C-alpha beads as a LAMMPS data file, in Angstrom:
LAMMPS data file: protein, C-alpha beads

76 atoms
75 bonds

1 atom types
1 bond types

-500.0 500.0 xlo xhi
-500.0 500.0 ylo yhi
-500.0 500.0 zlo zhi

Masses

1 110.0

Atoms # bond

1 1 1 -160.945 119.893 -25.723
2 1 1 -161.252 121.547 -29.165
3 1 1 -164.013 123.841 -27.911
4 1 1 -161.660 125.038 -25.167
5 1 1 -159.079 126.055 -27.788
6 1 1 -161.717 128.158 -29.536
7 1 1 -162.297 130.187 -26.350
8 1 1 -158.989 131.998 -26.748
9 1 1 -160.306 133.936 -29.774
10 1 1 -163.373 135.500 -28.112
11 1 1 -161.197 136.090 -25.037
12 1 1 -158.713 138.025 -27.149
13 1 1 -161.468 140.042 -28.869
14 1 1 -163.110 140.832 -25.513
15 1 1 -159.742 141.977 -24.119
16 1 1 -159.115 144.299 -27.047
17 1 1 -162.648 145.727 -26.993
18 1 1 -162.414 146.202 -23.214
19 1 1 -159.165 148.156 -23.531
20 1 1 -160.815 150.371 -26.144
21 1 1 -163.831 151.087 -23.939
22 1 1 -161.843 151.614 -20.726
23 1 1 -159.857 154.333 -22.497
24 1 1 -163.058 156.141 -23.494
25 1 1 -163.884 159.587 -22.194
26 1 1 -167.520 158.754 -21.469
27 1 1 -168.103 157.183 -18.085
28 1 1 -170.686 154.669 -19.325
29 1 1 -168.251 153.408 -21.987
30 1 1 -165.549 152.953 -19.339
31 1 1 -168.029 150.964 -17.271
32 1 1 -168.730 148.702 -20.266
33 1 1 -164.981 148.269 -20.640
34 1 1 -164.609 146.907 -17.125
35 1 1 -167.489 144.478 -17.715
36 1 1 -165.866 143.336 -20.958
37 1 1 -162.584 142.861 -19.110
38 1 1 -164.424 140.665 -16.585
39 1 1 -165.814 138.601 -19.459
40 1 1 -162.319 138.261 -20.910
41 1 1 -160.974 137.272 -17.464
42 1 1 -163.557 134.502 -17.276
43 1 1 -162.845 133.287 -20.808
44 1 1 -159.068 133.281 -20.259
45 1 1 -159.572 131.429 -16.989
46 1 1 -161.692 128.781 -18.730
47 1 1 -158.967 128.426 -21.355
48 1 1 -156.014 128.395 -18.957
49 1 1 -157.121 125.675 -16.529
50 1 1 -157.331 122.744 -19.005
51 1 1 -154.003 123.887 -20.470
52 1 1 -152.381 123.981 -17.017
53 1 1 -151.420 127.601 -17.593
54 1 1 -151.442 128.362 -13.887
55 1 1 -149.667 131.705 -14.105
56 1 1 -152.259 132.889 -16.621
57 1 1 -155.077 131.603 -14.399
58 1 1 -153.645 133.437 -11.384
59 1 1 -153.210 136.590 -13.448
60 1 1 -156.838 136.463 -14.573
61 1 1 -158.073 136.109 -10.996
62 1 1 -155.982 139.085 -9.889
63 1 1 -157.057 141.165 -12.874
64 1 1 -160.692 140.221 -12.236
65 1 1 -160.364 141.675 -8.745
66 1 1 -158.946 144.868 -10.218
67 1 1 -161.744 144.991 -12.796
68 1 1 -164.382 144.528 -10.095
69 1 1 -162.818 147.529 -8.377
70 1 1 -163.050 149.404 -11.693
71 1 1 -166.748 148.537 -12.042
72 1 1 -167.434 149.751 -8.514
73 1 1 -165.482 152.991 -8.999
74 1 1 -167.085 153.733 -12.362
75 1 1 -170.553 153.241 -10.881
76 1 1 -170.115 156.123 -8.427

Bonds

1 1 1 2
2 1 2 3
3 1 3 4
4 1 4 5
5 1 5 6
6 1 6 7
7 1 7 8
8 1 8 9
9 1 9 10
10 1 10 11
11 1 11 12
12 1 12 13
13 1 13 14
14 1 14 15
15 1 15 16
16 1 16 17
17 1 17 18
18 1 18 19
19 1 19 20
20 1 20 21
21 1 21 22
22 1 22 23
23 1 23 24
24 1 24 25
25 1 25 26
26 1 26 27
27 1 27 28
28 1 28 29
29 1 29 30
30 1 30 31
31 1 31 32
32 1 32 33
33 1 33 34
34 1 34 35
35 1 35 36
36 1 36 37
37 1 37 38
38 1 38 39
39 1 39 40
40 1 40 41
41 1 41 42
42 1 42 43
43 1 43 44
44 1 44 45
45 1 45 46
46 1 46 47
47 1 47 48
48 1 48 49
49 1 49 50
50 1 50 51
51 1 51 52
52 1 52 53
53 1 53 54
54 1 54 55
55 1 55 56
56 1 56 57
57 1 57 58
58 1 58 59
59 1 59 60
60 1 60 61
61 1 61 62
62 1 62 63
63 1 63 64
64 1 64 65
65 1 65 66
66 1 66 67
67 1 67 68
68 1 68 69
69 1 69 70
70 1 70 71
71 1 71 72
72 1 72 73
73 1 73 74
74 1 74 75
75 1 75 76
């Protein structure tokens, strides 16, 4: 389970980088931000399930849906 604990660090870095890119003025950077958010959603989900952090897992699934919407909207 030690490898699972290490996942929280890349998840945090991906979340911070995603927030930076989503706030960008350039459309392609915003698109990258949504993809990074999806990566962070996946990493947080992988971390939350073995830790029985069910509220965090549910949050990540909901946020992933919102980020998929962001990817689709930024592609048009």
